[in-house]
N, C-alpha and C positions, 0 to 999 in steps of 0.2 A: 481549424478544428481544435488545435491545442489551446489557443487563446480562449475558446468557449469553455473548454474543460477546466482550465485554471480559473476562469471567471466563476464558473459554477462552484468550484471548490472554495473560492473565497466567500461566496454567499452562504454555503453550507457551514463553513467554519466560523462565521461571524458570531461572536458571543459576548461582545462588549469588552474588548480589551484583554483577551486571554493572553497568557504568557506565550512566548515563542516556543514552537516545538523543535527540539534539537534533533540533529541527525541520529544521535544515540538513542533517543526515544523512539524514532521511526524504526531504527534497526531492531530495537527490542520488540516492537509490535510485529514486525515482519518475521523475526526469529520465532516468536510464539505461534504465529498463524500461517506463515507462508513458506518458510524455508524447508520444512519437512518434505515439500514437493518441489519447490523452486530452488534447487541446489544442484551443483554440478554432479553430486552423488546423493540423490534424494534418500531420506530415511523412511519415507512413507512406503508401505509395502506395495502400493499400486503402481509405483513408478520406478523404472531403472534409469531414467534420464529425466531432466526437467521438462515439464510440459511446454510445448512450443519453443523449446530451447531457452526459456526465460529463467535465468538464475538471479536470485536476489540476495546474494550473500555479502555483497560489499555496498557501501554507500554510492560508489560510482555506478554500479549496476542498477541500483534503485533509482538514482537520478535519471539514468538513461530510459528507464521504464516508467517514470513518474506520471506521464499523461495516461498511459494504460492502467496504471494502478488506480488513479482517480476514477477513470471511466468504469473499471470493473469492480472495484472495492467500494467506492463511495457513491457513485451515481447509479450504476446498474445493479450493484449488490450481487453480482454473479460469483464473486470470490469473497472469501474462500469457499470452494465447492462444498456444498452440503452443510456449511456453517457448523461442522462438528468441532471446530476449534474454539467456538464460543466468542468470536470477535464482538466487542461491545460497540454501541453507538459512539461512545467517547473515543474509542480507538479509531473508528472511521473518521470522526470529526478531526482528530489529531492529524491523521494522514492528509486530509483535505487542507487543513490549516498549514501544514508543512509545505505541501505542493504549491499552495497559493503564494507563500512567501518566497518560493524559489524563483519567481519571475525574473 
């Protein structure tokens, strides 16, 4: 299943030679859209603990959850919940491109 998700991420991210997406860029996207809920101590008022115990505060945590991030953010678009954070298509594509390059 992981291979299929990364393959899908690669297809989504293809845009004719785009620059590599850095870990720092991925962390900036996640800080903006995800960490308010997915932190050891969430700042979003709806949570007192990270949903499903998923914390995305470090690049190692993000890498551990990369397959699920691609699945839920890029493919299924179920995250961020309610899309009240305003995640853009470019940000979703950047996450896909980063995940595809992780192989």
